[in-house]
C-alpha positions as CSV (number, residue, x, y, z in Angstrom):
1,M,34.6,234.5,35.6
2,E,33.0,231.2,36.5
3,E,33.7,229.9,40.1
4,K,36.0,226.9,40.3
5,K,35.1,223.7,42.2
6,I,37.8,221.5,43.6
7,I,37.4,218.2,45.4
8,I,40.2,217.2,47.9
9,I,40.4,213.6,49.2
10,C,42.6,212.4,52.1
11,G,42.1,209.6,54.5
12,E,44.4,210.0,57.5
13,P,45.3,212.7,60.1
14,S,48.7,213.5,58.6
15,G,47.0,213.9,55.1
16,D,44.2,215.9,56.6
17,L,46.7,218.4,58.0
18,H,48.2,219.0,54.6
19,A,44.8,219.0,52.9
20,G,43.5,221.7,55.2
21,N,46.5,223.9,54.7
22,L,46.3,223.4,50.9
23,A,42.6,224.4,50.9
24,R,43.4,227.5,53.0
25,E,46.1,228.6,50.5
26,L,43.8,228.0,47.5
27,K,41.1,230.1,49.1
28,Q,43.6,232.9,49.7
29,I,44.4,232.8,46.0
30,D,40.8,232.8,45.0
31,P,38.1,233.2,47.7
32,R,35.4,232.1,45.2
33,I,36.8,228.6,44.9
34,K,34.3,226.0,46.2
35,I,36.2,223.2,48.0
36,S,34.6,219.9,49.0
37,G,35.8,216.4,49.7
38,V,36.8,213.8,52.3
39,G,38.7,215.0,55.3
40,G,38.8,215.7,59.0
41,A,39.1,218.7,61.2
42,G,41.9,220.2,59.1
43,L,40.1,220.2,55.8
44,R,36.7,221.0,57.4
45,Q,38.1,224.3,58.6
46,H,38.6,225.6,55.0
47,A,36.2,223.4,52.9
48,D,32.6,224.4,51.9
49,E,31.4,220.8,52.2
50,I,32.8,217.5,53.7
51,Y,31.2,214.4,52.1
52,H,32.7,212.0,54.6
53,D,34.9,212.4,57.8
54,I,38.2,210.4,57.9
55,K,37.6,209.1,61.5
56,D,36.6,205.7,60.2
57,L,38.9,205.6,57.2
58,S,42.4,205.2,58.8
59,V,43.3,201.6,58.4
60,F,46.2,199.5,59.7
61,G,47.2,196.6,57.5
62,L,45.4,194.3,55.0
63,F,43.0,192.8,57.4
64,D,41.7,196.2,58.5
65,V,41.2,197.1,54.9
66,L,39.2,194.0,54.2
67,K,37.0,194.6,57.2
68,R,36.1,198.1,55.9
69,L,35.9,197.2,52.2
70,P,32.1,197.9,52.0
71,L,32.7,201.3,53.5
72,F,35.4,202.1,50.9
73,L,33.3,200.8,48.0
74,S,30.3,203.0,49.1
75,L,32.6,206.0,49.5
76,K,34.1,205.5,46.1
77,K,30.5,205.3,44.6
78,L,29.5,208.5,46.5
79,L,32.6,210.4,45.2
80,L,32.1,209.3,41.6
81,Q,28.5,210.6,41.8
82,K,29.6,213.9,43.3
83,I,32.3,214.3,40.5
84,K,29.6,213.6,37.9
85,E,27.2,216.1,39.4
86,D,29.7,218.9,40.3
87,K,32.1,218.6,37.4
88,P,35.0,220.0,39.4
89,A,38.0,221.8,37.8
90,A,40.2,219.2,39.5
91,V,40.3,216.4,42.0
92,I,43.3,216.6,44.4
93,F,44.4,213.4,46.1
94,V,46.4,213.7,49.4
95,D,48.4,210.5,50.2
96,F,45.9,207.6,51.0
97,G,47.2,205.7,47.9
98,G,45.2,202.5,48.2
99,F,41.9,204.3,47.9
100,N,42.9,207.4,45.9
101,L,44.6,205.5,43.0
102,R,41.6,203.2,42.6
103,L,39.4,206.3,42.4
104,A,41.8,207.9,39.9
105,K,41.4,204.8,37.7
106,E,37.6,205.1,37.8
107,I,37.8,208.9,37.0
108,N,39.8,207.8,34.0
109,N,41.2,211.2,33.0
110,T,37.7,212.7,32.5
111,I,38.8,215.6,34.7
112,P,42.3,216.8,35.8
113,T,43.7,214.7,38.7
114,I,46.5,216.1,40.9
115,Y,48.4,214.3,43.6
116,Y,49.7,216.3,46.6
117,V,51.8,214.2,49.0
118,S,52.8,211.1,47.1
119,P,52.1,207.6,48.1
120,Q,55.4,205.9,48.8
121,V,55.6,203.9,45.6
122,W,59.4,204.3,45.7
123,A,59.4,202.1,48.8
124,S,56.9,199.4,48.0
125,R,54.3,198.4,45.4
126,P,56.1,199.6,42.3
127,G,53.2,198.6,40.1
128,R,51.4,201.7,41.2
129,I,53.9,203.8,39.1
130,K,52.0,202.7,36.0
131,T,48.7,203.7,37.5
132,I,50.1,207.2,38.4
133,R,51.6,207.6,34.9
134,K,48.3,206.7,33.3
135,Y,45.7,208.4,35.6
136,I,47.4,211.3,37.4
137,R,48.1,214.5,35.5
138,K,50.5,216.1,37.9
139,M,52.4,215.0,41.1
140,I,53.3,217.7,43.6
141,V,55.8,216.0,45.9
142,I,57.3,216.9,49.3
143,F,60.8,215.5,48.9
144,K,63.4,216.4,46.3
145,F,64.2,212.7,45.6
146,E,60.6,212.0,44.8
147,E,60.6,214.7,42.0
148,E,63.7,213.0,40.5
149,F,62.1,209.5,40.9
150,Y,58.9,210.5,39.1
151,K,60.6,212.4,36.3
152,K,62.8,209.3,35.7
153,H,59.5,207.4,35.1
154,G,58.2,210.0,32.7
155,I,55.7,211.6,35.2
156,D,55.2,215.3,35.6
157,A,56.3,216.1,39.1
158,E,57.1,219.3,41.0
159,F,58.9,219.9,44.3
160,F,58.3,223.1,46.2
161,G,59.7,222.2,49.6
162,H,58.2,220.3,52.6
163,P,55.0,221.7,54.0
164,L,55.9,220.6,57.5
165,L,58.5,223.4,57.7
166,D,55.7,225.9,58.1
167,I,53.8,223.7,60.6
168,V,56.3,222.3,63.0
169,K,56.7,225.1,65.4
170,P,56.5,224.8,69.2
171,T,53.8,227.0,70.9
172,M,55.6,227.4,74.2
173,S,59.1,228.3,75.4
174,K,61.4,225.3,76.1
175,K,60.8,225.7,79.9
176,E,57.1,226.4,79.9
177,L,55.8,222.9,79.4
178,P,58.1,221.2,81.9
179,E,57.0,223.8,84.5
180,K,53.3,223.1,83.8
181,L,54.0,219.3,84.1
182,G,56.0,219.8,87.4
183,F,59.2,218.3,85.8
184,L,62.6,218.8,87.4
185,E,65.6,220.3,85.5
186,S,67.8,217.7,87.1
187,K,66.1,214.8,85.4
188,A,66.2,213.8,81.7
189,T,62.9,214.4,79.9
190,I,61.9,211.7,77.5
191,A,58.8,212.1,75.1
192,L,56.9,209.1,73.9
193,L,55.0,209.5,70.5
194,P,53.2,206.1,70.0
195,G,51.3,207.1,66.9
196,S,48.0,208.7,65.8
197,R,45.9,205.5,65.2
198,R,44.3,203.4,67.9
199,Q,45.8,200.1,66.7
200,E,49.3,201.6,66.5
201,I,49.1,202.9,70.1
202,K,47.9,199.5,71.3
203,N,50.9,197.8,69.6
204,I,53.6,200.4,70.3
205,L,52.8,202.2,73.6
206,P,53.2,199.1,75.8
207,I,56.8,198.6,74.3
208,M,57.6,202.2,75.0
209,L,56.3,202.0,78.5
210,K,58.4,198.9,79.2
211,A,61.4,200.6,77.8
212,A,60.7,203.6,80.1
213,S,60.7,201.3,83.2
214,I,64.2,200.0,82.2
215,I,65.5,203.5,81.4
216,L,64.5,204.5,85.0
217,K,66.8,201.9,86.4
218,G,69.7,203.5,84.5
219,T,69.1,207.2,84.9
220,Q,66.9,209.7,86.5
221,A,64.2,210.5,84.0
222,Q,60.7,211.8,83.6
223,F,58.3,210.9,80.7
224,V,55.6,212.7,78.8
225,I,53.3,211.1,76.2
226,A,52.2,213.2,73.2
227,K,48.6,212.2,72.9
228,S,46.8,212.2,69.5
229,P,43.6,214.2,69.5
230,Q,42.1,211.5,67.2
231,V,42.3,208.8,69.8
232,G,40.3,208.6,73.1
233,W,41.9,208.9,76.5
234,E,40.8,205.5,77.7
235,I,43.4,203.6,75.8
236,Y,46.3,205.7,77.2
237,N,44.9,205.6,80.7
238,S,44.5,201.8,80.6
239,L,48.0,201.1,79.3
240,I,49.6,203.6,81.7
241,K,47.8,202.0,84.6
242,D,49.0,198.5,83.6
243,S,52.6,199.8,83.4
244,G,52.6,201.1,86.9
245,L,54.6,204.2,85.8
246,E,53.9,207.8,86.8
247,I,53.7,209.5,83.5
248,K,52.3,212.7,82.1
249,V,50.0,212.8,79.0
250,V,49.6,216.0,77.0
251,E,47.1,216.3,74.1
252,G,47.7,218.4,71.0
253,K,51.1,219.6,72.0
254,T,53.4,217.2,70.0
255,Y,55.9,219.9,69.0
256,D,56.2,221.2,72.5
257,C,56.7,217.7,73.8
258,L,59.5,217.1,71.3
259,N,61.1,220.5,71.9
260,T,61.2,220.1,75.7
261,A,62.5,216.5,75.5
262,D,66.2,215.4,75.8
263,F,65.3,212.3,73.8
264,S,62.1,210.9,72.2
265,L,60.8,207.5,71.2
266,V,58.8,208.0,68.0
267,C,56.3,205.8,66.1
268,S,57.3,205.6,62.4
269,G,55.4,208.0,60.2
270,T,55.0,211.7,59.9
271,A,56.1,212.2,63.5
272,T,59.7,211.1,62.7
273,L,60.0,214.1,60.3
274,E,58.4,216.4,62.8
275,A,61.0,215.3,65.4
276,A,63.8,215.8,62.8
277,I,62.6,219.4,62.1
278,I,62.6,220.1,65.9
279,G,66.2,218.8,65.8
280,K,66.2,216.7,69.0
281,P,67.7,213.1,69.2
282,F,65.1,210.3,69.0
283,S,64.7,206.6,68.0
284,V,62.1,205.1,65.7
285,V,59.9,202.4,67.2
286,Y,57.4,200.4,65.2
287,K,55.5,197.1,65.5
288,M,52.5,195.8,63.6
289,N,50.3,192.7,63.7
290,I,52.6,189.8,62.7
291,L,50.4,188.7,59.8
292,N,50.3,192.2,58.4
293,Y,54.0,192.5,58.8
294,L,54.6,189.2,56.9
295,L,52.4,190.4,54.1
296,Y,53.9,193.9,54.0
297,R,57.6,193.3,54.4
298,P,58.3,191.4,51.1
299,Q,56.9,194.4,49.2
300,V,59.3,196.9,50.8
301,R,62.4,197.6,48.7
302,I,64.3,200.0,51.0
303,P,66.4,199.2,54.0
304,Y,64.9,201.7,56.4
305,I,61.4,202.4,57.7
306,G,62.0,205.9,59.3
307,M,61.4,208.7,56.8
308,V,64.4,210.5,58.3
309,N,66.8,207.7,57.4
310,I,65.1,207.2,54.0
311,V,65.7,210.9,53.1
312,A,69.2,210.9,54.5
313,G,70.0,207.7,52.6
314,K,71.7,206.3,55.7
315,M,71.0,205.3,59.3
316,I,71.2,208.6,61.2
317,I,68.5,207.7,63.8
318,P,68.2,204.2,65.5
319,E,65.3,202.1,64.3
320,F,63.6,199.4,66.4
321,V,61.1,197.7,64.1
322,Q,59.0,194.5,64.6
323,F,61.3,191.8,66.1
324,R,63.9,194.4,67.1
325,A,61.3,196.5,68.9
326,R,62.2,195.1,72.3
327,P,62.1,197.2,75.4
328,K,65.6,196.2,76.6
329,K,67.3,197.1,73.3
330,I,65.4,200.4,73.1
331,A,66.3,201.3,76.7
332,Q,70.0,200.4,76.2
333,K,70.3,202.6,73.1
334,T,68.4,205.5,74.8
335,L,70.7,205.4,77.8
336,E,73.8,205.1,75.6
337,I,72.8,208.3,73.6
338,L,71.8,210.3,76.7
339,K,75.1,209.6,78.3
340,S,77.2,210.5,75.2
341,P,77.4,214.3,74.4
342,L,79.4,213.4,71.3
343,E,76.6,211.1,69.9
344,I,73.9,213.7,70.8
345,E,75.9,216.3,68.9
346,E,76.3,214.0,65.9
347,I,72.6,213.3,65.7
348,K,71.7,217.0,66.0
349,N,74.2,217.8,63.1
350,N,72.7,215.1,60.9
351,L,69.2,216.3,61.6
352,S,70.2,219.9,60.8
353,H,71.6,218.8,57.5
354,L,68.5,216.8,56.7
355,K,66.3,219.7,57.5
356,S,68.2,221.8,55.0
357,T,67.3,219.4,52.2
358,L,63.6,219.9,52.8
359,G,63.6,223.2,51.0
360,Q,62.3,226.6,52.1
361,E,59.2,227.6,54.1
362,G,56.1,228.5,52.1
363,A,55.9,225.2,50.2
364,C,52.2,224.8,50.6
365,A,51.5,228.3,49.2
366,R,53.8,227.6,46.2
367,A,52.0,224.2,45.6
368,A,48.6,226.0,45.7
369,E,49.7,228.5,43.2
370,S,50.9,225.8,40.8
371,I,47.6,223.9,41.2
372,Y,45.6,227.0,40.6
373,K,47.5,227.9,37.4
374,S,47.1,224.4,36.1
375,I,43.3,224.1,36.4
């Protein structure tokens, strides 16, 4: 039997996590599969060849895209050449819609194209649905409502559950991290998750730190920042120094930070769903460059930004976005929740219900099986 070649393409840390796990599951089904593509540490762990690392691909808004346009064009050219040479059994796209859908157009159905982790076309840029219908053979989605959405538009879509259910697991007991950090049981622990991109952290962490200063005036609290391994220490150290706060920073232990916290402030994105799976109360905080926001906001057709609220179909977690992302407002809401056992219980119940809608563990293995059967 001829060995199969598969190309997997992602462009951001959250996509790389899913791409790496999918590659691992495909290799378990058939160890002879040759996997190559674009990814980071996650995909590199299970791929035979990485054409380009994602570290310079993660962009933040239109102006960032324009600055890196030559890079994206040269990467697209490289991938089209590799596809022509290798003749893979399939190309698998993982999120990263702006780039991947353009590449799918260029591939133009000459080989099977599969999308794993859908771009959020149901939230903005509805024109992309036509591109997906025309150039993507199969969508493997991570939310039940996405499967219904795509089927309504005549697109082959399958939902196997959310892959984060297998991934979001603390590595320490609830008391172990606080003990290592020298935290006191008598104080509330608040985790800050300011994002996984440098620009996000520059925009969002100062707001979170100012909110932390105000929270300290209203209650005894201690703070830990969940540091992204993709971003250097210097930006965290510089912003913390400017804040004048005593604050701990922990790298690569996001789930332990969330699990040990009484409350968290979380940058919008994958982390909001990770926090929901852990099941602890949190608020969503997000702010982008004003020009990017003015360009982006008119394209958005849904009332919420936090994935947790989008999936729930209602506001179950407070959101502080752009002009509402003000330290005083964030601090007031945090203190209100921390001092209300009833509100904490309601949030936990809502998060538990939401988690139950994400399906069963083993989603990535089921997705890999479906992909393997279809190529």
